[in-house]
C-alpha positions as CSV (number, residue, x, y, z in Angstrom):
1,X,119.1,79.9,182.3
2,X,120.3,83.0,184.3
3,X,119.4,86.4,182.8
4,X,123.0,87.4,182.5
5,X,124.2,84.3,180.7
6,X,125.6,85.4,177.4
7,X,126.5,81.9,176.1
8,X,123.3,81.6,174.1
9,X,123.5,85.1,172.7
10,X,126.6,84.2,170.5
11,X,124.9,81.1,169.1
12,X,123.2,81.5,165.7
13,X,119.4,81.3,165.8
14,X,117.8,78.0,164.5
15,X,117.5,77.6,160.7
16,X,113.8,78.3,160.7
17,X,114.3,81.6,162.4
18,X,117.0,82.7,159.9
19,X,114.8,81.7,156.9
20,X,111.7,83.6,158.2
21,X,113.3,87.0,157.3
22,X,114.1,86.0,153.7
23,X,112.3,87.4,150.8
24,X,112.7,84.3,148.7
25,X,112.4,80.6,149.9
26,X,115.6,78.7,150.3
27,X,117.0,76.9,147.3
28,X,116.1,73.2,147.1
29,X,119.1,71.7,145.4
30,X,118.3,70.6,141.9
31,X,114.8,72.0,141.6
32,X,113.2,71.6,138.2
33,X,111.8,74.6,136.4
34,X,108.0,75.0,136.4
35,X,106.5,73.5,133.2
36,X,105.2,75.9,130.6
37,X,101.5,75.6,130.1
38,X,100.5,75.4,126.4
39,X,98.7,78.4,125.1
40,X,94.9,77.9,124.8
41,X,93.5,77.8,121.4
42,X,90.6,79.9,120.3
43,X,87.2,78.2,119.9
44,X,86.1,77.4,116.3
45,X,82.4,77.7,117.2
46,X,80.5,79.7,119.8
47,X,77.0,78.9,121.1
48,X,75.7,82.3,119.8
49,X,75.3,83.5,116.2
50,X,76.2,87.1,116.9
51,X,79.0,87.2,119.4
52,X,80.6,90.6,120.1
53,X,84.4,90.4,120.7
54,X,86.4,93.0,122.6
55,X,89.7,93.0,120.9
56,X,93.0,94.7,121.9
57,X,96.1,94.9,119.6
58,X,99.4,96.4,120.8
59,X,102.4,97.9,119.1
60,X,105.8,96.4,120.0
61,X,107.7,97.9,121.7
62,X,105.0,100.0,123.2
63,X,105.7,103.1,121.2
64,X,103.3,105.8,119.8
65,X,102.3,104.7,116.2
66,X,98.5,104.7,116.1
67,X,97.4,108.1,117.1
68,X,97.5,109.9,113.8
69,X,95.1,110.8,111.0
70,X,96.5,108.4,108.4
71,X,96.3,105.4,110.6
72,X,92.8,106.4,111.8
73,X,91.6,106.9,108.2
74,X,93.0,103.5,107.2
75,X,91.3,101.8,110.2
76,X,87.9,103.4,109.4
77,X,88.2,102.5,105.6
78,X,89.2,98.9,106.5
79,X,86.3,98.6,108.9
80,X,83.8,99.9,106.3
81,X,85.1,97.5,103.6
82,X,84.9,94.7,106.1
83,X,81.1,95.1,106.4
84,X,80.7,93.4,103.0
85,X,82.7,90.4,104.3
86,X,80.7,90.1,107.5
87,X,83.0,91.9,109.9
88,X,81.1,94.5,111.9
89,X,83.2,97.0,113.9
90,X,81.3,98.8,116.6
91,X,83.0,101.3,119.0
92,X,86.8,101.6,118.8
93,X,89.6,103.8,120.2
94,X,93.1,104.1,118.8
95,X,95.5,104.9,121.6
96,X,99.1,105.8,120.9
97,X,100.5,102.3,121.3
98,X,97.4,100.0,121.2
99,X,93.9,99.9,119.9
100,X,90.6,98.6,121.3
101,X,87.7,97.6,119.1
102,X,84.4,95.8,119.5
103,X,83.8,93.4,116.5
104,X,81.0,91.0,115.5
105,X,81.2,88.6,112.6
106,X,78.6,87.2,110.2
107,X,76.7,84.0,111.0
108,X,78.9,81.2,112.1
109,X,77.7,78.9,109.3
110,X,78.8,81.4,106.6
111,X,82.1,80.0,105.2
112,X,83.1,83.4,103.8
113,X,82.9,85.2,107.1
114,X,86.3,86.0,108.6
115,X,87.4,84.6,112.0
116,X,88.7,86.9,114.8
117,X,92.2,85.7,113.9
118,X,92.0,86.5,110.2
119,X,90.4,89.9,111.0
120,X,93.2,90.7,113.5
121,X,95.9,89.7,111.0
122,X,94.3,91.8,108.2
123,X,93.9,95.0,110.3
124,X,97.6,94.6,111.4
125,X,98.6,94.3,107.8
126,X,96.5,97.3,106.8
127,X,98.1,99.5,109.4
128,X,101.6,98.2,108.8
129,X,101.2,99.3,105.2
130,X,100.5,102.8,106.4
131,X,103.5,102.7,108.6
132,X,105.7,101.7,105.7
133,X,104.3,104.5,103.5
134,X,104.9,107.1,106.2
135,X,108.4,106.1,107.1
136,X,107.6,104.3,110.3
137,X,108.7,100.9,109.1
138,X,110.4,100.3,112.5
139,X,107.0,99.9,114.1
140,X,106.0,96.3,114.7
141,X,102.9,94.6,116.2
142,X,103.1,92.6,119.3
143,X,102.5,88.9,118.5
144,X,98.9,87.8,118.9
145,X,96.2,89.8,120.4
146,X,93.8,89.9,123.3
147,X,90.1,89.0,122.8
148,X,87.1,88.5,125.0
149,X,83.6,87.5,124.1
150,X,81.0,89.7,125.6
151,X,78.0,88.0,127.1
152,X,75.3,90.6,127.1
153,X,74.4,94.0,125.6
154,X,74.9,95.4,129.1
155,X,78.5,94.3,129.2
156,X,79.0,95.9,125.8
157,X,77.8,99.3,127.0
158,X,79.7,99.0,130.2
159,X,82.9,97.8,128.6
160,X,82.7,100.7,126.0
161,X,82.1,103.2,128.7
162,X,85.3,102.1,130.4
163,X,87.3,101.9,127.2
164,X,86.1,105.3,126.0
165,X,87.8,106.9,129.0
166,X,91.3,105.5,128.2
167,X,92.4,108.7,126.6
168,X,91.2,110.7,129.6
169,X,93.0,108.4,132.1
170,X,96.2,108.7,130.0
171,X,96.0,112.5,130.1
172,X,95.4,112.8,126.3
173,X,92.0,114.4,126.4
174,X,89.8,116.1,129.0
175,X,86.7,114.0,128.0
176,X,86.2,111.0,125.7
177,X,84.6,112.9,122.9
178,X,87.7,115.2,122.7
179,X,89.9,112.3,121.6
180,X,89.9,112.4,117.7
181,X,90.9,108.7,117.2
182,X,87.8,107.0,118.4
183,X,84.3,106.4,117.1
184,X,81.7,103.8,116.0
185,X,81.4,102.2,112.6
186,X,78.1,100.4,113.1
187,X,75.7,99.7,116.0
188,X,76.4,96.3,117.6
189,X,73.8,96.5,120.3
190,X,70.8,96.9,117.9
191,X,70.0,93.5,116.3
192,X,70.1,92.3,113.6
193,X,73.7,93.0,112.7
194,X,73.4,91.7,109.1
């Protein structure tokens, strides 16, 4: 083809060349939506008697509702009362719109020991009562919660070190100990828990 031939310049580029600049792939006619995977269920039993859970509960919508003295006092009182029922709260931090806590439960063969789900439901109910009493009845909890079973005492110490700096990273305190809404109810890394 001669260099000055303009007959190919006016023709559109091939389909593949046009599609390569797109941000999204071309539509494929009647594409079916992706199937929704079912939510995984929590395990009924673990292979260890003294698992430590890292738990996160969030306010919906993410609004400040946890960083006050009344909520903090209710959380501590709930955690101390829970010791008699086999729920051991270790380190915790209450951020404005979510809370993190490390929790261990009584021996798995104890039928009276709470599960992680019953514990989470109960602490949500306890704090919701404080919200109603203080005129913050519009505050709601996000459905469900996040939990992760820690696998060693090293991971507990390392995870707590990261979580303790949440108020610092959020610009709420200059160092972790300056944040008033954090602490430790009982030692989880010093067996036995019971």
